[in-house]
N, C-alpha and C positions, 0 to 999 in steps of 0.2 A: 052839414059837416061842422059848422060852428057849434051847434048844440052838442054834437057828439064829442068834440074836443073839450067843451066845458064839463061834460059828464065824466070824461076820462081824467081831467084835472082834479075834479072833486073826489073821484074815486081814489086817485093817487094820494091826495091829502088825507083822506079817511084811512087808507092803509098805513100811511106814515104815522098818523096819530095813534092808531091802534098798536103799531110796533113800539113807539115811544112809551105808551102807557104800559105795555107788557114788560118792556125792559125796566121801566121805573118800578113796577110792582115787584119784579124779581129782585131788584137791588134793595128795595125796602124790606122784603121778606128775609133776604140774606142778612141785612143789617140788624134786623130784629133778632135773628138767631144768635148773631154775634153778641148783641147786647145782653140777651138772656144768659148766654154762656159765661160772659164776664161777670154778670150779676151773681150767678151761682157760685163762681169762684170767690167773689168778694164776700158772699154770705158765709161760705165755709170758713174763710179766714176769721170772720167775726165769731163764729161758733167755737173756733179753737182758742179764743180768748188770749191770743198771744202767749200761750202757756203750753199748749198741747200740739204735737205734730213733729214733722221732720226736723225742724230747726230748734226744737225745744226738748227738754229732758223727759216729758211725759207723753204717753200715747193713750188714746181712748180705747177702752175695751168695748167693742161693738157687740150687740146692737145698741144704738142710742136713739132717742126720740126727739123730734123737733115739733114746734107749733107755729103755724102760719097766722097771719094777721086776722084771718076770718075765723080762727079757732080750730081749724083743721089740724089734727095730730097725725104724724107719720113716723113709723119706726123704720130705721134704715140699717142695713147690715154692714156697710163699709162706705168709704169715701166716694167710690164710683156711684153707688146706689144713692148716696146723699146728694151728689151733684145732679143725677138724673131726676130725683124726686123734686128738687127745687126748680129745675128747668121746666119740668112738666107742669108744675103748679102755675107758674107765671105764663106759660104758653096757653094754658086753658082758662086763665082768669084775667079779666081786665083790671089789673091792679098795678098801680105805678111802682116802678122799680126804683125805690129810694131806700135810704138807711132806715127810716122808720118802719118800713114794710118788710124788712128782712126777717126770715124765720128765727125763732129763738130756741135755745137748747132747753130741754126739759130735764130737771134734776129729780132724783139723784142719778149720777153717772159713776162709772168706774174708770179709773185711770191706772196705768201701769208705769211705775217709775223705774229708774235705771238700776235700782237694787233688786228688782224682781218682786217688789211689793205691789199688791193690788189694793188701791185705795178707793173707798166710796166717798164721793163728794156730793154734798147736798145743796150747796149754794155757789153762786159766782164768786163771792168773797172767799170761800174756802179754796176754790180753784186757784184764785190769784195768790192766796197765801202759800200754796204748794210751790208756786214759782220761786219763792225765796229759797227753797231747798235745792233748786237746780244749781249745778256747779257753774253754769255760765248761761248767758242769754244770747239770743240770736234773733234773726228776722224771719218771720214765717215766709216760706217760699210758695208762691202761687203756682197753679198749673191748670191744665185742661182736664175736665171730666174727673176730677178728684186726683189726678196724677200729681205727685210732688207734695202732697199734703201729709203723708205718713212716712215713717221709716220702714216699719215692718208689721206683720200680723203674727200672732201665735198660731202654731199648727196644732190643732186638736186631734186626739185627746191629750189633755195635760193633767198633771197632778198638782194640787195646791194644799198647803198646810193651813188649816183653819182651826183655831182653838186647840192647837197641839195635836190635831188629827190630820192625817194625810188622806185627802179625798181625790177621786178621779172624776174628770168631767169630759164628756164626749163632744160638747158643743158650748158656744158662748152663752146661750140662753140659760142652760142649766147652771153654769158658773155664776152668772149674775143673780139668779134666783137664790142660790146658796149664800152668796155674800150679803144680799139684802136681808135674808132671814137671820143670818148671824148678827148683822148690825142692829136689827130690831130687837133681838134678844139681849144683846150685850150692851148696847148704847154707845156713848162717846168713848168709853174706856176700852172698847174693843181693839185688840191688837190687829195690825194689818196682816191680812192673808199673804203668804209668800209662795212663789212658784217653786216647784221641785225640779231640780236639775238632775240629769240633762233634759233638754227640751229642744224643739225645733222652731225656727221662725221662717217666715216666707216674705220675700221682698216683692215689690209691685211688678217686677219683671218676671216673677215666677220662680226665682232662685230660692232654694231651701237650704238653710244653714243650721247645723247642729250647734247648740250652745251648751257647754259642759258646766260652766260656773257663772255666778252672778257677776264676777269680774269681767268675763267675756261679754256678757250681755251689756254691761256698762260701756265697754270699749266699742262694741258695735253701734250702740246708740250715739256715742260720742263721734264716731266716724260719720254718721249721718249728719250731725250738726256741722261738722267741719267740711264735708264734701260739698 
């Protein structure tokens, strides 16, 4: 009987240890997911350069590309995809989540200003210079899985005036390709392509709004900054 009690006691201790280990492992895994989620949010804020996004006057024209510390390049279609891409990379790679290891934005990129102009930006300095054209400044609002980083997206197809010609585009990729070709042909003296109104924009909750003039577009963007 004494041996049996010792065996039961040891078994109980073993089961208790196993339970504690399992509980600790779950908590560690959950904390890791939270850490990666927060790190992805922080990375997106850095990519926005405190110039682009919901609280600023500019919006990225997706897709954009980013580069990770190991040289991996990824093209992303929107902020949610950007958040998912960053999170997946750090989940699958044993890389420390610090400022030095955050992904970087690959230039050139296109941004949309409040006047309906689409601007190609080739360096971080150029992006920061555009900030001076903003009517006001704000603080970038963070969010989960890309939510809260943008004001709206353009609804395609859209029409754009490029070199005094009105061209139609069915998707973002074809628009970016046309702007890139135009900038390469014309150089720094190229006029900024402009959106043709009316057009439609879509908010992150799925609401679609028709915009008739550039003044309306500016007012809607300003509302995002103030809200």
